[in-house]
PASEBA-1860 file (N, C-alpha, C; in nm, 3 decimals):
! residues 214
1> XXXXXXXX> -0.988/-3.579/-0.381/-1.097/-3.456/-0.219/-0.936/-3.448/-0.121 ~ -0.985/-3.333/-0.059/-0.829/-3.313/0.040/-0.895/-3.364/0.164 ~ -0.772/-3.457/0.169/-0.775/-3.501/0.326/-0.659/-3.443/0.398 ~ -0.723/-3.423/0.521/-0.810/-3.360/0.595/-0.875/-3.221/0.535 ~ -1.004/-3.209/0.561/-1.058/-3.132/0.464/-1.027/-3.046/0.593 ~ -1.056/-2.886/0.535/-1.048/-2.801/0.640/-1.138/-2.771/0.661 ~ -1.121/-2.696/0.817/-1.254/-2.717/0.914/-1.372/-2.649/0.893 ~ -1.487/-2.633/0.932/-1.603/-2.556/0.853/-1.598/-2.418/0.849
9> XXXXXXXX> -1.516/-2.344/0.937/-1.533/-2.194/0.927/-1.406/-2.189/0.867 ~ -1.326/-2.250/0.770/-1.171/-2.202/0.738/-1.263/-2.080/0.617 ~ -1.149/-1.976/0.576/-1.199/-1.936/0.501/-1.189/-2.015/0.335 ~ -1.156/-2.068/0.309/-1.108/-2.143/0.208/-1.249/-2.164/0.161 ~ -1.353/-2.177/0.229/-1.446/-2.203/0.176/-1.569/-2.083/0.103 ~ -1.513/-1.989/0.135/-1.590/-1.871/0.116/-1.685/-1.784/0.242 ~ -1.752/-1.702/0.187/-1.828/-1.638/0.287/-1.951/-1.756/0.348 ~ -1.940/-1.723/0.443/-2.035/-1.806/0.530/-1.979/-1.951/0.524
17> XXXXXXXX> -1.887/-2.010/0.478/-1.851/-2.107/0.570/-1.836/-2.261/0.471 ~ -1.868/-2.321/0.536/-1.892/-2.476/0.441/-2.052/-2.536/0.455 ~ -2.086/-2.540/0.299/-2.200/-2.554/0.324/-2.255/-2.709/0.287 ~ -2.381/-2.738/0.362/-2.375/-2.941/0.384/-2.359/-2.941/0.212 ~ -2.294/-3.125/0.264/-2.284/-3.177/0.094/-2.139/-3.121/0.044 ~ -2.111/-3.011/0.065/-2.004/-2.955/-0.014/-1.853/-3.022/0.037 ~ -1.818/-3.069/-0.056/-1.644/-3.079/-0.035/-1.506/-3.020/-0.049 ~ -1.413/-3.057/-0.042/-1.321/-2.996/-0.056/-1.208/-3.046/-0.186
25> XXXXXXXX> -1.200/-2.996/-0.286/-1.087/-3.099/-0.395/-0.991/-3.002/-0.505 ~ -0.861/-3.136/-0.482/-0.751/-2.984/-0.523/-0.719/-3.061/-0.632 ~ -0.652/-2.965/-0.741/-0.607/-3.059/-0.893/-0.486/-3.036/-0.897 ~ -0.402/-3.147/-0.888/-0.276/-3.172/-0.858/-0.162/-3.216/-1.031 ~ -0.132/-3.158/-1.039/-0.076/-3.153/-1.216/0.076/-3.217/-1.129 ~ 0.131/-3.249/-1.222/0.291/-3.366/-1.163/0.357/-3.297/-1.341 ~ 0.423/-3.219/-1.341/0.582/-3.198/-1.450/0.592/-3.311/-1.514 ~ 0.599/-3.374/-1.605/0.643/-3.539/-1.661/0.815/-3.446/-1.655
33> XXXXXXXX> 0.858/-3.360/-1.688/1.038/-3.346/-1.710/1.091/-3.293/-1.564 ~ 1.019/-3.253/-1.491/1.100/-3.201/-1.336/1.001/-3.312/-1.243 ~ 0.953/-3.385/-1.272/0.881/-3.453/-1.134/0.811/-3.364/-1.015 ~ 0.804/-3.240/-1.071/0.749/-3.172/-0.894/0.598/-3.192/-0.906 ~ 0.522/-3.163/-0.833/0.383/-3.188/-0.814/0.306/-3.015/-0.826 ~ 0.244/-2.963/-0.931/0.236/-2.777/-0.859/0.057/-2.776/-0.887 ~ 0.033/-2.746/-0.718/-0.136/-2.747/-0.700/-0.156/-2.635/-0.792 ~ -0.251/-2.663/-0.882/-0.328/-2.559/-0.989/-0.415/-2.469/-0.933
41> XXXXXXXX> -0.498/-2.557/-0.886/-0.668/-2.484/-0.844/-0.702/-2.540/-0.753 ~ -0.773/-2.480/-0.603/-0.816/-2.573/-0.516/-1.074/-2.545/-0.528 ~ -1.075/-2.620/-0.540/-1.278/-2.642/-0.542/-1.312/-2.670/-0.455 ~ -1.428/-2.618/-0.450/-1.542/-2.622/-0.342/-1.682/-2.706/-0.396 ~ -1.633/-2.807/-0.509/-1.741/-2.881/-0.605/-1.623/-2.943/-0.647 ~ -1.651/-3.065/-0.696/-1.605/-3.155/-0.798/-1.608/-3.164/-0.935 ~ -1.485/-3.082/-0.927/-1.438/-3.054/-1.107/-1.436/-3.123/-1.186 ~ -1.470/-3.238/-1.297/-1.519/-3.283/-1.352/-1.462/-3.269/-1.477
49> XXXXXXXX> -1.495/-3.163/-1.514/-1.478/-3.069/-1.625/-1.419/-2.979/-1.621 ~ -1.317/-2.981/-1.489/-1.199/-2.852/-1.451/-1.297/-2.694/-1.423 ~ -1.466/-2.691/-1.414/-1.450/-2.614/-1.329/-1.514/-2.581/-1.215 ~ -1.623/-2.533/-1.145/-1.629/-2.531/-1.064/-1.553/-2.344/-0.981 ~ -1.606/-2.256/-0.870/-1.514/-2.186/-0.791/-1.382/-2.264/-0.754 ~ -1.306/-2.123/-0.793/-1.113/-2.143/-0.796/-1.053/-2.022/-0.641 ~ -1.032/-2.099/-0.546/-0.989/-2.022/-0.486/-0.832/-2.035/-0.455 ~ -0.758/-1.873/-0.433/-0.638/-1.890/-0.471/-0.512/-1.947/-0.375
57> XXXXXXXX> -0.458/-1.961/-0.418/-0.330/-2.051/-0.245/-0.310/-1.917/-0.179 ~ -0.318/-1.790/-0.238/-0.298/-1.709/-0.152/-0.353/-1.660/0.019 ~ -0.473/-1.773/-0.048/-0.552/-1.741/0.111/-0.502/-1.878/0.166 ~ -0.467/-2.020/0.144/-0.349/-2.054/0.202/-0.228/-2.002/0.276 ~ -0.167/-1.895/0.161/-0.040/-1.820/0.250/-0.146/-1.720/0.353 ~ -0.245/-1.671/0.325/-0.257/-1.588/0.427/-0.327/-1.657/0.564 ~ -0.265/-1.796/0.542/-0.356/-1.845/0.650/-0.182/-1.836/0.747 ~ -0.138/-1.882/0.686/0.016/-1.901/0.684/0.044/-1.768/0.823
65> XXXXXXXX> 0.046/-1.592/0.734/0.083/-1.538/0.769/-0.035/-1.489/0.918 ~ -0.110/-1.517/0.930/-0.161/-1.532/1.041/-0.152/-1.571/1.195 ~ -0.018/-1.661/1.132/0.042/-1.768/1.213/0.156/-1.675/1.276 ~ 0.195/-1.585/1.219/0.321/-1.482/1.229/0.215/-1.362/1.382 ~ 0.351/-1.353/1.434/0.333/-1.181/1.517/0.417/-1.126/1.458 ~ 0.321/-0.997/1.316/0.442/-0.960/1.281/0.387/-0.809/1.389 ~ 0.423/-0.741/1.457/0.456/-0.613/1.550/0.495/-0.514/1.434 ~ 0.399/-0.383/1.532/0.471/-0.272/1.492/0.651/-0.240/1.557
73> XXXXXXXX> 0.716/-0.099/1.510/0.819/-0.138/1.499/0.876/-0.108/1.693 ~ 1.015/-0.193/1.759/0.959/-0.134/1.894/1.107/0.060/1.876 ~ 1.005/0.165/1.879/1.106/0.260/1.819/1.165/0.266/1.944 ~ 1.276/0.292/1.889/1.419/0.373/1.942/1.397/0.543/1.892 ~ 1.480/0.571/1.982/1.446/0.744/1.967/1.544/0.815/2.040 ~ 1.657/0.860/2.000/1.688/1.027/2.057/1.611/1.141/2.025 ~ 1.556/1.244/2.100/1.575/1.273/2.222/1.468/1.126/2.320 ~ 1.524/1.025/2.422/1.388/0.940/2.469/1.258/0.969/2.497
81> XXXXXXXX> 1.160/0.959/2.513/1.032/0.989/2.557/1.035/1.024/2.702 ~ 1.034/1.151/2.721/1.041/1.128/2.936/1.133/1.249/2.931 ~ 1.260/1.242/2.816/1.372/1.313/2.824/1.318/1.451/2.749 ~ 1.431/1.494/2.677/1.409/1.664/2.610/1.583/1.623/2.502 ~ 1.485/1.666/2.416/1.612/1.762/2.313/1.591/1.896/2.265 ~ 1.722/1.862/2.156/1.750/2.042/2.160/1.723/2.039/1.952 ~ 1.639/2.171/1.932/1.585/2.219/1.813/1.705/2.188/1.763 ~ 1.770/2.123/1.618/1.861/2.202/1.546/1.989/2.008/1.585
89> XXXXXXXX> 1.937/1.969/1.734/2.035/1.890/1.730/2.020/1.703/1.628 ~ 2.076/1.655/1.585/2.044/1.515/1.548/1.925/1.430/1.599 ~ 1.889/1.387/1.534/1.720/1.262/1.610/1.771/1.139/1.522 ~ 1.764/1.051/1.621/1.856/0.924/1.637/1.675/0.820/1.582 ~ 1.644/0.781/1.465/1.501/0.687/1.513/1.539/0.523/1.434 ~ 1.512/0.419/1.552/1.561/0.248/1.478/1.428/0.162/1.538 ~ 1.459/0.105/1.499/1.375/-0.006/1.577/1.519/-0.155/1.632 ~ 1.397/-0.231/1.704/1.461/-0.323/1.751/1.458/-0.454/1.653
97> XXXXXXXX> 1.587/-0.501/1.629/1.581/-0.638/1.520/1.484/-0.750/1.576 ~ 1.412/-0.825/1.592/1.388/-0.920/1.606/1.271/-1.009/1.501 ~ 1.255/-1.152/1.456/1.147/-1.157/1.377/0.961/-1.141/1.399 ~ 0.996/-1.072/1.511/0.861/-1.033/1.511/0.857/-0.878/1.455 ~ 0.999/-0.791/1.483/0.959/-0.631/1.482/1.027/-0.627/1.390 ~ 1.121/-0.701/1.325/1.193/-0.641/1.156/1.182/-0.773/1.034 ~ 1.216/-0.914/1.082/1.237/-0.999/1.084/1.332/-1.046/1.001 ~ 1.339/-1.183/0.915/1.269/-1.262/0.868/1.184/-1.369/0.995
105> XXXXXXXX> 1.040/-1.359/0.909/0.933/-1.466/1.011/0.880/-1.532/0.969 ~ 0.875/-1.675/0.945/0.867/-1.785/0.827/0.773/-1.844/0.928 ~ 0.631/-1.866/0.831/0.591/-1.972/0.873/0.458/-2.047/0.747 ~ 0.426/-2.162/0.837/0.374/-2.268/0.737/0.191/-2.263/0.717 ~ 0.123/-2.294/0.634/-0.015/-2.372/0.664/-0.030/-2.454/0.564 ~ -0.099/-2.552/0.558/-0.171/-2.705/0.507/-0.266/-2.761/0.516 ~ -0.325/-2.718/0.369/-0.511/-2.782/0.413/-0.466/-2.921/0.278 ~ -0.489/-3.006/0.289/-0.480/-3.148/0.237/-0.372/-3.104/0.194
113> XXXXXXXX> -0.324/-3.188/0.073/-0.237/-3.209/0.051/-0.116/-3.053/-0.009 ~ -0.180/-2.946/0.015/-0.136/-2.795/0.004/-0.030/-2.757/0.088 ~ 0.051/-2.742/0.061/0.154/-2.638/0.196/0.215/-2.550/0.118 ~ 0.203/-2.431/0.180/0.244/-2.317/0.182/0.332/-2.247/0.288 ~ 0.464/-2.190/0.234/0.519/-2.131/0.256/0.559/-1.995/0.267 ~ 0.557/-1.900/0.407/0.598/-1.757/0.387/0.714/-1.749/0.495 ~ 0.786/-1.633/0.396/0.882/-1.537/0.486/0.819/-1.439/0.498 ~ 0.838/-1.364/0.601/0.803/-1.165/0.592/0.906/-1.087/0.656
121> XXXXXXXX> 0.944/-0.972/0.598/1.036/-0.907/0.637/1.013/-0.746/0.625 ~ 1.068/-0.634/0.663/1.002/-0.509/0.745/1.150/-0.458/0.566 ~ 0.978/-0.410/0.446/1.119/-0.335/0.324/1.164/-0.150/0.379 ~ 1.045/-0.169/0.510/1.018/-0.004/0.495/0.947/0.072/0.688 ~ 0.976/0.163/0.721/0.951/0.215/0.772/0.960/0.333/0.767 ~ 0.830/0.414/0.772/0.808/0.561/0.732/0.773/0.664/0.856 ~ 0.864/0.710/0.887/0.826/0.795/1.041/0.801/0.918/1.006 ~ 0.690/0.912/1.032/0.602/1.098/1.047/0.637/1.164/1.186
129> XXXXXXXX> 0.698/1.268/1.150/0.807/1.290/1.304/0.696/1.401/1.381 ~ 0.634/1.450/1.318/0.493/1.512/1.399/0.520/1.645/1.397 ~ 0.590/1.742/1.293/0.628/1.846/1.237/0.635/1.850/1.085 ~ 0.540/1.794/1.006/0.500/1.786/0.910/0.597/1.726/0.840 ~ 0.705/1.675/0.840/0.800/1.588/0.781/0.810/1.437/0.780 ~ 0.791/1.338/0.689/0.827/1.218/0.732/0.972/1.210/0.716 ~ 1.035/1.040/0.713/1.132/1.031/0.721/1.162/0.826/0.655 ~ 1.133/0.820/0.542/1.172/0.703/0.497/1.254/0.625/0.487
137> XXXXXXXX> 1.302/0.516/0.576/1.380/0.469/0.612/1.427/0.284/0.591 ~ 1.511/0.283/0.497/1.479/0.149/0.408/1.589/0.008/0.483 ~ 1.621/0.032/0.653/1.658/-0.016/0.707/1.659/0.020/0.834 ~ 1.714/-0.082/0.957/1.580/-0.042/1.087/1.710/0.035/1.121 ~ 1.749/0.110/1.060/1.805/0.216/1.163/1.920/0.217/1.302 ~ 2.024/0.340/1.334/2.085/0.257/1.374/2.093/0.307/1.513 ~ 2.115/0.255/1.674/2.073/0.292/1.778/2.210/0.436/1.773 ~ 2.093/0.486/1.915/2.165/0.618/1.926/2.346/0.559/2.046
145> XXXXXXXX> 2.452/0.608/2.025/2.550/0.632/2.151/2.616/0.725/2.212 ~ 2.680/0.775/2.273/2.661/0.871/2.341/2.851/0.912/2.275 ~ 2.875/0.799/2.269/3.037/0.858/2.164/2.958/0.887/1.998 ~ 2.874/0.894/1.973/2.786/0.934/1.824/2.851/1.119/1.864 ~ 2.790/1.134/1.967/2.790/1.307/2.014/2.713/1.358/1.846 ~ 2.744/1.527/1.811/2.600/1.537/1.664/2.625/1.504/1.583 ~ 2.705/1.364/1.562/2.693/1.321/1.442/2.601/1.330/1.386 ~ 2.452/1.330/1.259/2.424/1.278/1.256/2.426/1.088/1.208
153> XXXXXXXX> 2.239/1.052/1.201/2.227/0.896/1.228/2.272/0.860/1.010 ~ 2.339/0.769/1.035/2.403/0.745/0.866/2.317/0.703/0.843 ~ 2.149/0.654/0.862/2.073/0.594/0.766/1.949/0.671/0.809 ~ 1.917/0.679/0.943/1.760/0.712/0.955/1.814/0.829/1.062 ~ 1.772/0.960/1.023/1.714/1.033/1.112/1.684/1.172/1.095 ~ 1.664/1.298/1.134/1.623/1.405/1.127/1.652/1.500/1.192 ~ 1.614/1.672/1.152/1.662/1.742/1.261/1.499/1.804/1.267 ~ 1.484/1.863/1.413/1.400/1.956/1.404/1.441/2.116/1.427
161> XXXXXXXX> 1.352/2.169/1.375/1.412/2.359/1.282/1.328/2.441/1.395 ~ 1.208/2.367/1.473/1.135/2.479/1.557/1.104/2.364/1.681 ~ 1.088/2.447/1.859/1.082/2.302/1.968/0.943/2.252/1.950 ~ 0.940/2.194/2.025/0.799/2.095/2.050/0.702/2.185/2.117 ~ 0.733/2.308/2.174/0.608/2.421/2.241/0.501/2.489/2.090 ~ 0.552/2.455/2.014/0.521/2.518/1.891/0.437/2.462/1.844 ~ 0.401/2.344/1.870/0.214/2.244/1.851/0.129/2.252/1.966 ~ 0.056/2.204/1.934/-0.101/2.246/2.021/-0.053/2.143/2.200
169> XXXXXXXX> 0.013/2.057/2.192/0.027/1.959/2.311/0.152/1.995/2.331 ~ 0.238/2.047/2.274/0.347/2.048/2.351/0.495/1.968/2.311 ~ 0.442/1.852/2.276/0.582/1.714/2.229/0.521/1.763/2.089 ~ 0.604/1.613/2.019/0.628/1.598/1.846/0.551/1.478/1.868 ~ 0.455/1.473/1.820/0.371/1.295/1.797/0.447/1.215/1.672 ~ 0.526/1.143/1.740/0.667/1.037/1.632/0.576/0.938/1.630 ~ 0.574/0.858/1.510/0.466/0.800/1.404/0.499/0.691/1.331 ~ 0.558/0.583/1.358/0.645/0.491/1.250/0.565/0.371/1.222
177> XXXXXXXX> 0.572/0.363/1.112/0.485/0.277/1.046/0.533/0.198/0.997 ~ 0.551/0.058/0.962/0.651/-0.064/0.869/0.603/-0.136/0.761 ~ 0.595/-0.158/0.692/0.572/-0.235/0.598/0.658/-0.362/0.590 ~ 0.571/-0.500/0.584/0.584/-0.615/0.607/0.574/-0.646/0.463 ~ 0.658/-0.702/0.382/0.678/-0.789/0.259/0.668/-0.912/0.260 ~ 0.585/-0.949/0.206/0.555/-1.126/0.279/0.516/-1.214/0.137 ~ 0.669/-1.241/0.140/0.667/-1.369/0.019/0.621/-1.521/0.008 ~ 0.563/-1.557/-0.052/0.476/-1.703/0.018/0.496/-1.801/-0.162
185> XXXXXXXX> 0.553/-1.960/-0.119/0.572/-2.035/-0.215/0.486/-2.160/-0.181 ~ 0.454/-2.208/-0.329/0.340/-2.358/-0.259/0.463/-2.479/-0.246 ~ 0.448/-2.507/-0.145/0.592/-2.637/-0.120/0.521/-2.770/-0.263 ~ 0.677/-2.766/-0.363/0.729/-2.887/-0.394/0.591/-2.788/-0.579 ~ 0.566/-2.745/-0.558/0.543/-2.611/-0.688/0.570/-2.500/-0.716 ~ 0.542/-2.444/-0.844/0.557/-2.366/-0.960/0.497/-2.209/-0.840 ~ 0.377/-2.208/-0.770/0.320/-2.111/-0.773/0.376/-2.029/-0.627 ~ 0.369/-1.892/-0.653/0.451/-1.817/-0.534/0.359/-1.719/-0.599
193> XXXXXXXX> 0.388/-1.586/-0.450/0.291/-1.442/-0.459/0.356/-1.340/-0.340 ~ 0.306/-1.259/-0.398/0.343/-1.154/-0.234/0.237/-1.126/-0.214 ~ 0.262/-1.081/0.022/0.141/-1.044/0.044/0.220/-0.909/0.132 ~ 0.105/-0.819/0.191/0.213/-0.698/0.275/0.098/-0.670/0.397 ~ 0.173/-0.631/0.456/0.101/-0.644/0.606/0.140/-0.427/0.639 ~ 0.156/-0.417/0.753/0.191/-0.241/0.790/0.122/-0.285/0.901 ~ 0.261/-0.211/0.981/0.194/-0.197/1.151/0.203/-0.101/1.236 ~ 0.135/0.001/1.270/0.191/0.132/1.303/0.263/0.171/1.497
201> XXXXXXXX> 0.328/0.207/1.574/0.322/0.198/1.702/0.355/0.351/1.716 ~ 0.361/0.439/1.761/0.436/0.614/1.811/0.454/0.625/1.971 ~ 0.506/0.734/1.915/0.583/0.808/2.111/0.568/0.929/2.064 ~ 0.592/0.971/2.206/0.603/1.163/2.203/0.667/1.170/2.256 ~ 0.730/1.301/2.190/0.909/1.289/2.259/0.880/1.514/2.318 ~ 1.001/1.558/2.354/0.994/1.621/2.371/1.167/1.768/2.293 ~ 1.112/1.885/2.237/1.199/1.926/2.130/1.193/2.085/2.204 ~ 1.336/2.135/2.328/1.317/2.261/2.334/1.472/2.345/2.190
209> XXXXXX> 1.406/2.482/2.282/1.537/2.557/2.208/1.610/2.546/2.303 ~ 1.756/2.597/2.207/1.883/2.657/2.367/1.838/2.747/2.397 ~ 1.864/2.766/2.555/1.857/2.887/2.588/1.987/2.960/2.621 ~ 2.047/3.046/2.584/2.142/3.150/2.535/2.110/3.234/2.684 ~ 2.337/3.224/2.757/2.308/3.330/2.873/2.364/3.433/2.884 ~ 2.336/3.599/2.855/2.360/3.683/2.861/2.473/3.685/2.994
END
């Protein structure tokens, strides 16, 4: 029997929470060759013959993920919101890099003797540029510096071929969607898996045509 028992409203009990008179039991198997304990199943009824409803340890992993603050991209972009870019000039896109915006972000959760550790990292950011194009970046991007001049971003960039005045709003609505890949592992056991979370943020930018003087 798990000690302590999960709280009455824990998701481990399934829909509706804990039922009266029901306890949580854990099947803990010892590998005689390695000496490692491996949590095989979690039951909400006593399993004398190995029966009873089984809850995937991934549910415990999700509890670890719920402890994390996985935030959407902290968008950096040129031109800056409130500023003005120029058609044909390189656009740089990036996000701040930290545990909450890019990873790694680590958290653990335990139910009785079952402990799971989860590690989350952003595997990609998909940028919807607002002009019908999307850019998929597998890095955090490179923050723009004035000395880069007209050089394109080395890893996460775009160019607009039309001004934002061609849109109904007069600006390009840029959306950045990060995919968090989360690896989890049962402590002291062989069970492991992966979860995915998605976060989105957006900004509006202004891109103008070059004005030619005669």
